[in-house]
Legacy VTK file of the C-alpha trace (Angstrom):
# vtk DataFile Version 3.0
C-alpha trace
ASCII
DATASET POLYDATA
POINTS 471 float
-31.949 -43.101 -12.573
-32.309 -40.551 -15.390
-35.697 -38.927 -15.946
-37.532 -40.205 -19.040
-38.499 -37.706 -21.692
-41.968 -36.157 -21.338
-44.522 -38.259 -23.169
-47.767 -37.493 -24.980
-50.635 -39.539 -23.547
-53.813 -39.682 -25.627
-57.057 -41.637 -25.510
-57.018 -45.050 -27.148
-60.156 -46.744 -28.462
-60.088 -50.247 -29.947
-56.338 -50.030 -30.528
-56.487 -46.588 -32.202
-54.835 -43.568 -30.619
-57.167 -40.581 -30.816
-55.450 -37.202 -30.573
-57.302 -34.791 -28.305
-57.084 -31.026 -28.601
-57.960 -30.713 -24.914
-54.526 -31.047 -23.265
-53.590 -31.117 -19.584
-49.922 -31.058 -18.495
-48.817 -33.501 -15.807
-46.077 -32.048 -13.621
-44.112 -34.396 -11.390
-43.305 -34.071 -7.719
-39.942 -32.509 -8.622
-41.640 -29.797 -10.660
-40.611 -31.159 -14.049
-42.995 -31.929 -16.953
-43.807 -35.632 -17.146
-46.600 -35.898 -19.688
-48.915 -33.961 -21.970
-52.270 -35.658 -21.498
-55.061 -35.509 -24.048
-58.449 -35.484 -22.329
-61.342 -37.466 -23.767
-64.442 -35.251 -23.981
-67.866 -36.751 -23.347
-68.565 -37.087 -27.067
-65.484 -39.292 -27.472
-66.551 -41.358 -24.456
-69.963 -41.883 -26.111
-68.207 -43.060 -29.267
-66.013 -45.459 -27.268
-69.020 -46.907 -25.442
-70.867 -47.510 -28.702
-67.894 -49.106 -30.432
-67.017 -51.435 -27.590
-70.642 -52.434 -27.015
-71.074 -53.197 -30.711
-68.282 -55.801 -30.560
-68.809 -57.074 -26.989
-70.016 -60.660 -26.737
-69.012 -61.682 -23.193
-66.458 -64.256 -24.333
-63.344 -64.372 -22.125
-60.080 -63.694 -24.028
-58.251 -66.720 -22.605
-55.784 -66.965 -19.743
-52.787 -67.235 -22.061
-53.316 -63.651 -23.213
-52.943 -62.482 -19.616
-49.902 -64.635 -18.964
-48.146 -63.198 -22.021
-49.242 -59.672 -21.119
-47.861 -60.100 -17.588
-44.421 -60.938 -18.967
-44.536 -57.999 -21.372
-45.729 -55.533 -18.736
-42.887 -56.501 -16.409
-39.986 -56.845 -18.834
-40.613 -55.485 -22.335
-40.201 -52.150 -24.037
-43.760 -51.206 -25.005
-44.482 -48.402 -27.443
-41.081 -46.894 -26.723
-41.349 -47.168 -22.938
-38.883 -49.372 -21.047
-39.746 -50.904 -17.671
-37.381 -48.405 -16.021
-39.111 -45.497 -17.801
-42.440 -46.746 -16.485
-41.190 -47.046 -12.886
-39.668 -43.582 -13.012
-42.824 -41.982 -14.442
-45.093 -43.458 -11.778
-42.610 -42.521 -9.054
-42.392 -38.909 -10.188
-46.087 -38.603 -11.013
-47.655 -40.178 -7.932
-44.770 -39.689 -5.489
-44.498 -43.415 -4.758
-41.064 -44.878 -4.133
-39.436 -46.891 -6.893
-39.470 -49.874 -4.534
-43.253 -49.554 -4.151
-43.762 -49.350 -7.926
-41.564 -52.385 -8.568
-43.395 -54.362 -5.898
-46.724 -53.313 -7.426
-45.487 -54.500 -10.828
-44.673 -57.897 -9.359
-48.074 -58.095 -7.653
-49.974 -57.112 -10.798
-48.160 -59.650 -12.938
-48.716 -62.392 -10.353
-52.449 -61.585 -10.262
-52.681 -61.619 -14.057
-51.254 -65.122 -14.077
-53.571 -66.259 -11.262
-57.017 -64.995 -12.323
-58.219 -68.522 -13.107
-57.107 -69.738 -9.669
-58.869 -66.779 -8.008
-62.110 -67.648 -9.814
-61.814 -71.296 -8.833
-61.338 -70.285 -5.193
-64.192 -67.749 -5.081
-66.912 -69.571 -7.036
-68.869 -72.602 -5.860
-68.661 -75.912 -7.709
-70.540 -76.102 -10.998
-70.922 -79.792 -11.833
-74.179 -81.459 -10.753
-73.916 -84.655 -12.779
-74.372 -85.454 -16.495
-76.202 -82.655 -18.284
-76.604 -80.469 -15.192
-74.290 -77.645 -14.276
-73.978 -73.977 -13.436
-72.240 -71.523 -15.751
-70.782 -68.352 -14.284
-71.112 -65.575 -16.882
-70.626 -61.781 -16.938
-73.519 -59.746 -15.566
-73.243 -57.478 -18.589
-71.055 -56.586 -21.534
-69.298 -53.315 -20.603
-67.223 -52.529 -17.525
-66.005 -49.050 -16.537
-63.071 -48.431 -14.190
-62.509 -44.984 -12.668
-59.113 -45.124 -11.012
-57.175 -43.048 -8.495
-53.385 -42.579 -8.370
-52.499 -43.742 -4.850
-51.169 -47.134 -6.015
-50.870 -49.162 -9.266
-52.431 -52.413 -7.984
-56.121 -51.362 -8.220
-55.745 -51.864 -11.976
-56.147 -55.562 -11.204
-59.892 -54.878 -10.830
-60.475 -53.967 -14.479
-58.021 -56.632 -15.632
-60.102 -59.216 -13.795
-63.278 -57.927 -15.462
-61.565 -58.219 -18.840
-60.441 -61.759 -18.011
-64.042 -62.784 -17.358
-65.359 -61.478 -20.665
-66.225 -57.824 -20.188
-65.134 -55.154 -22.619
-63.504 -52.465 -20.496
-63.318 -48.671 -20.495
-60.583 -47.286 -18.231
-60.459 -43.741 -16.923
-56.978 -43.482 -15.312
-55.996 -41.453 -12.271
-54.717 -37.974 -12.989
-51.195 -38.550 -11.627
-50.779 -42.108 -12.905
-52.097 -42.608 -16.423
-48.963 -44.699 -17.025
-49.998 -47.967 -15.344
-53.252 -48.629 -17.275
-51.667 -47.297 -20.466
-48.776 -49.760 -20.199
-51.068 -52.638 -19.200
-53.251 -52.040 -22.250
-50.183 -51.929 -24.494
-49.023 -55.246 -23.017
-52.450 -56.828 -23.571
-52.644 -55.690 -27.181
-49.138 -56.973 -27.894
-50.171 -60.258 -26.228
-53.025 -60.716 -28.699
-56.063 -59.129 -27.038
-58.779 -58.130 -29.507
-58.429 -54.316 -29.674
-62.210 -53.879 -29.539
-62.200 -55.149 -25.953
-60.616 -52.076 -24.338
-60.591 -48.269 -24.328
-58.239 -45.929 -22.467
-59.906 -42.592 -21.685
-58.007 -39.951 -19.686
-60.794 -37.509 -18.896
-62.381 -35.117 -16.401
-64.329 -36.500 -13.439
-67.628 -35.810 -15.176
-66.715 -38.181 -17.998
-65.757 -40.850 -15.482
-69.184 -40.487 -13.865
-70.812 -40.809 -17.287
-68.913 -44.034 -17.992
-70.018 -45.545 -14.665
-73.653 -44.696 -15.402
-73.591 -46.147 -18.909
-71.574 -49.331 -18.290
-73.226 -52.535 -17.085
-70.767 -52.892 -14.192
-68.054 -50.623 -12.874
-65.675 -49.731 -10.106
-64.616 -46.354 -8.718
-61.661 -45.562 -6.461
-61.088 -42.365 -4.510
-61.777 -40.403 -1.376
-65.085 -40.062 0.409
-66.436 -37.438 -1.962
-65.439 -39.399 -5.056
-67.206 -42.590 -4.002
-70.130 -41.255 -1.943
-72.494 -41.004 -4.912
-71.938 -44.677 -5.775
-72.262 -46.338 -2.385
-75.824 -47.517 -3.041
-75.440 -48.423 -6.722
-75.559 -52.187 -7.074
-73.786 -52.038 -10.452
-70.791 -50.027 -9.149
-68.203 -51.234 -6.642
-67.228 -48.159 -4.601
-63.708 -48.381 -3.192
-63.103 -45.466 -0.850
-60.788 -45.017 2.149
-60.117 -48.325 3.899
-59.915 -47.021 7.477
-58.108 -50.165 8.613
-58.060 -50.528 12.389
-56.497 -52.705 15.057
-57.772 -53.598 18.509
-54.958 -54.343 20.945
-56.486 -56.386 23.750
-53.192 -57.961 24.860
-50.060 -56.643 26.513
-48.223 -55.169 23.476
-44.762 -56.710 23.396
-42.115 -55.866 20.801
-43.573 -58.345 18.307
-46.951 -56.614 18.449
-45.411 -53.149 18.111
-43.238 -54.227 15.194
-46.361 -55.653 13.547
-48.341 -52.431 14.013
-45.472 -50.359 12.611
-45.219 -52.533 9.498
-49.009 -52.542 9.134
-48.981 -48.730 9.104
-45.869 -48.134 6.995
-45.784 -50.886 4.356
-45.586 -49.330 0.868
-45.238 -45.959 2.567
-48.750 -46.075 3.992
-50.325 -45.668 0.534
-52.541 -48.774 0.515
-56.209 -48.740 1.469
-55.391 -51.567 3.895
-52.647 -49.716 5.798
-53.368 -49.230 9.479
-54.952 -45.866 10.339
-56.286 -46.372 13.870
-55.409 -48.447 16.933
-57.808 -48.978 19.828
-56.362 -50.440 22.978
-57.540 -51.751 26.326
-54.195 -50.755 27.804
-52.414 -47.422 28.383
-52.900 -45.239 25.299
-49.895 -42.932 25.743
-47.453 -45.796 26.208
-48.582 -47.637 23.074
-48.656 -44.408 21.033
-45.133 -43.454 22.140
-43.704 -46.860 21.303
-45.367 -46.890 17.874
-44.208 -43.326 17.143
-40.658 -44.285 18.134
-40.600 -47.144 15.621
-42.062 -45.095 12.786
-39.668 -42.208 13.437
-36.807 -44.521 12.407
-37.988 -44.602 8.786
-35.334 -42.818 6.720
-35.623 -39.483 4.957
-34.758 -40.297 1.343
-35.903 -39.234 -2.127
-38.492 -41.553 -3.689
-35.989 -42.699 -6.309
-33.585 -44.092 -3.705
-33.816 -47.919 -3.559
-33.890 -47.731 0.264
-36.718 -45.184 0.384
-40.024 -46.265 1.903
-42.066 -43.058 2.194
-44.173 -41.103 -0.271
-43.074 -37.688 -1.498
-45.252 -34.781 -2.623
-44.990 -31.580 -4.573
-45.331 -28.339 -2.615
-49.043 -27.751 -3.319
-50.152 -31.154 -2.002
-47.754 -30.859 0.938
-49.292 -27.502 1.873
-52.831 -28.929 1.708
-51.860 -31.901 3.851
-50.126 -29.675 6.391
-53.336 -27.678 6.824
-55.267 -30.904 7.454
-52.767 -31.993 10.101
-52.856 -28.607 11.824
-56.601 -29.013 12.347
-56.229 -32.595 13.611
-53.578 -31.635 16.157
-55.978 -29.156 17.785
-57.936 -31.963 19.476
-55.338 -34.757 19.580
-52.005 -35.407 21.300
-48.955 -35.536 19.026
-46.607 -38.380 19.985
-44.243 -38.038 17.031
-43.174 -34.427 17.542
-40.659 -35.122 20.329
-39.487 -38.508 18.970
-38.887 -37.666 15.312
-35.848 -35.403 14.837
-37.123 -34.167 11.478
-39.670 -31.508 10.589
-43.210 -32.796 9.929
-42.617 -32.073 6.246
-39.044 -32.450 5.067
-37.961 -30.587 1.962
-35.597 -32.920 0.119
-32.635 -31.845 -1.988
-34.510 -32.769 -5.185
-37.282 -30.258 -4.361
-39.954 -32.738 -3.241
-41.537 -32.823 0.218
-41.790 -35.866 2.455
-44.454 -36.053 5.177
-43.014 -37.781 8.215
-44.922 -40.608 9.943
-47.347 -39.254 12.514
-48.928 -40.892 15.567
-51.647 -38.977 17.417
-53.831 -40.080 20.325
-57.415 -39.391 21.296
-59.082 -39.567 24.692
-62.137 -41.574 23.653
-63.072 -44.398 21.289
-65.658 -42.380 19.386
-63.381 -39.437 18.556
-64.189 -38.257 15.015
-60.506 -38.396 13.997
-60.549 -42.194 14.199
-60.873 -43.383 10.648
-59.002 -40.456 9.140
-56.916 -41.879 6.323
-53.947 -40.017 4.863
-51.429 -41.046 2.158
-48.506 -41.736 4.514
-48.021 -43.590 7.829
-50.646 -41.873 9.981
-52.214 -43.541 13.041
-54.630 -42.370 15.715
-54.492 -44.345 18.997
-57.509 -44.331 21.314
-58.824 -46.198 24.373
-61.385 -48.983 24.050
-63.453 -50.604 26.777
-66.173 -53.224 26.687
-68.868 -50.607 27.176
-67.764 -48.859 23.961
-69.107 -51.821 22.024
-68.278 -52.784 18.470
-69.231 -49.432 16.899
-65.761 -47.792 17.174
-64.290 -50.793 15.344
-66.758 -50.556 12.475
-66.453 -48.704 9.151
-63.269 -50.706 8.506
-62.130 -52.458 5.368
-59.877 -54.511 7.667
-59.991 -54.998 11.426
-56.955 -56.592 13.058
-57.876 -58.232 16.363
-55.012 -58.806 18.783
-56.985 -60.571 21.464
-57.533 -63.940 23.118
-61.315 -63.439 23.138
-63.215 -65.563 20.608
-66.416 -63.633 21.368
-64.850 -60.413 20.059
-63.902 -62.152 16.828
-67.451 -63.478 16.439
-69.002 -60.065 17.090
-66.663 -58.408 14.600
-67.448 -60.985 11.893
-71.173 -60.293 12.310
-70.723 -56.505 12.102
-71.774 -55.333 8.569
-69.401 -52.363 8.673
-66.310 -54.581 9.033
-65.347 -56.176 5.715
-62.436 -58.420 6.679
-60.933 -59.706 9.939
-57.316 -60.553 10.664
-56.205 -62.042 13.952
-52.793 -61.909 15.551
-49.784 -60.462 13.756
-51.071 -61.228 10.251
-50.904 -58.506 7.596
-54.071 -58.133 5.485
-52.358 -58.404 2.105
-50.850 -61.830 2.913
-53.936 -63.912 2.117
-54.622 -66.968 -0.051
-56.920 -67.016 -3.085
-60.593 -67.075 -2.194
-60.448 -64.869 0.927
-62.767 -61.905 0.192
-61.212 -58.438 0.186
-64.413 -56.383 0.211
-67.011 -59.021 -0.517
-66.612 -61.445 -3.409
-65.457 -59.343 -6.341
-65.703 -62.314 -8.708
-69.377 -62.729 -7.829
-69.879 -58.989 -8.319
-68.671 -59.490 -11.889
-70.342 -62.822 -12.631
-73.754 -64.400 -12.150
-74.727 -68.081 -12.222
-76.914 -69.583 -14.930
-78.218 -73.103 -14.839
-77.892 -75.576 -17.695
-80.158 -78.592 -17.377
-80.228 -81.178 -20.135
-79.417 -84.632 -21.363
-75.679 -84.016 -21.634
-75.526 -83.921 -25.440
-75.273 -80.121 -25.854
-72.837 -77.490 -24.634
-69.893 -79.859 -24.439
-67.308 -77.265 -25.515
-68.730 -74.112 -23.964
-65.942 -72.172 -22.252
-66.321 -71.604 -18.537
-65.312 -68.307 -16.903
-63.684 -70.167 -14.019
-60.566 -71.118 -15.931
-58.765 -71.537 -19.233
-59.811 -74.942 -20.504
-63.034 -76.117 -22.105
-65.337 -78.145 -19.893
-68.278 -80.364 -20.688
-71.773 -80.036 -19.316
LINES 1 472
471 0 1 2 3 4 5 6 7 8 9 10 11 12 13 14 15 16 17 18 19 20 21 22 23 24 25 26 27 28 29 30 31 32 33 34 35 36 37 38 39 40 41 42 43 44 45 46 47 48 49 50 51 52 53 54 55 56 57 58 59 60 61 62 63 64 65 66 67 68 69 70 71 72 73 74 75 76 77 78 79 80 81 82 83 84 85 86 87 88 89 90 91 92 93 94 95 96 97 98 99 100 101 102 103 104 105 106 107 108 109 110 111 112 113 114 115 116 117 118 119 120 121 122 123 124 125 126 127 128 129 130 131 132 133 134 135 136 137 138 139 140 141 142 143 144 145 146 147 148 149 150 151 152 153 154 155 156 157 158 159 160 161 162 163 164 165 166 167 168 169 170 171 172 173 174 175 176 177 178 179 180 181 182 183 184 185 186 187 188 189 190 191 192 193 194 195 196 197 198 199 200 201 202 203 204 205 206 207 208 209 210 211 212 213 214 215 216 217 218 219 220 221 222 223 224 225 226 227 228 229 230 231 232 233 234 235 236 237 238 239 240 241 242 243 244 245 246 247 248 249 250 251 252 253 254 255 256 257 258 259 260 261 262 263 264 265 266 267 268 269 270 271 272 273 274 275 276 277 278 279 280 281 282 283 284 285 286 287 288 289 290 291 292 293 294 295 296 297 298 299 300 301 302 303 304 305 306 307 308 309 310 311 312 313 314 315 316 317 318 319 320 321 322 323 324 325 326 327 328 329 330 331 332 333 334 335 336 337 338 339 340 341 342 343 344 345 346 347 348 349 350 351 352 353 354 355 356 357 358 359 360 361 362 363 364 365 366 367 368 369 370 371 372 373 374 375 376 377 378 379 380 381 382 383 384 385 386 387 388 389 390 391 392 393 394 395 396 397 398 399 400 401 402 403 404 405 406 407 408 409 410 411 412 413 414 415 416 417 418 419 420 421 422 423 424 425 426 427 428 429 430 431 432 433 434 435 436 437 438 439 440 441 442 443 444 445 446 447 448 449 450 451 452 453 454 455 456 457 458 459 460 461 462 463 464 465 466 467 468 469 470
């Protein structure tokens, strides 16, 4: 796959590209220039907020716009960028494999086609007889999205806000401005009113400003990036997932294969990838068997169709290696003697690949449990009844491999556990309506009652779907 030519990426407001004199080069994981990015200063962000708010009315664009945009995003050349150019740019910018980017494209397009079904599944019924109903409407007019670059699929969050009637301001991640840029191009070509969206590559301070000024927003990132927003009811803070598993059964090959896939799917780059395993059985045995499976993942450049692991440029590899050196001081390394490769493999193309790593701790409350890194990284620790539910908490997903219904009940009631899976079920294989981190649709929308004689409001569009409904 040939590298696409470097591209100029500039802010876009209401369909207009705004050239910025403040430029930041984006260098890929191979050391080559990928993009010249124009940064939106705060003054331009103020202008974008004012323009979008002036035209915002809360009316949803219509599901057909998103269906057309999904097709265009997946298959069309948009503003001179082919689908292959897009895949290559995200691969070289973020270090994700081409397989991961293509899978993310398929997931995004499927979600764009299914937003109406998601709303129907997440929202209660609205019809209470002739003249009486509930309307679900946006909680405001403007939505701000501050994205990271670990994976393309979080863009579904701002797309969903747009679907429900918000006007949206998107601050992309620094290594992947390409996904939201291409999505916006697809939406505009599909007929979206240009005044409904702004694309604002910018410093972190501008992203914080957008979140403060918008009516609703979402922020993705590490602990430091999201900490300031944890208690803001208007901002959904999406930090590290710290997904865990409790193995309270004898771990046969099926269980070990499940844990390995849970840790390594998409190269370990999802917030729902497994990062810690607690077990009632022998810790060393489980850790060795898991490390053995993960060590079989191949060493390949990210552009190889068979590749499954993230790659990094030297600077990020060096930072990650320092983090791992500190972690190994208090943990047992189970991958070192099972993986024939160095912990960081320098590939022929100049990128660096961190190898999967399984460490073990000697207690359930070890501070390393919950450490989340951008590759298959798992800490295994012992768990006993007296440890209680606390070591399992602070988890976006908890996978319970147990025959005990009481443990499932206790986990469901624990506020720090956001979703439960049982058995060998992966957390991304869920039907519409199952909450990911609470009900995101209800974060975006609020109910309003309409009580009357049934003669008015007969063609008012409902945010739940695409067709008009009567009251």
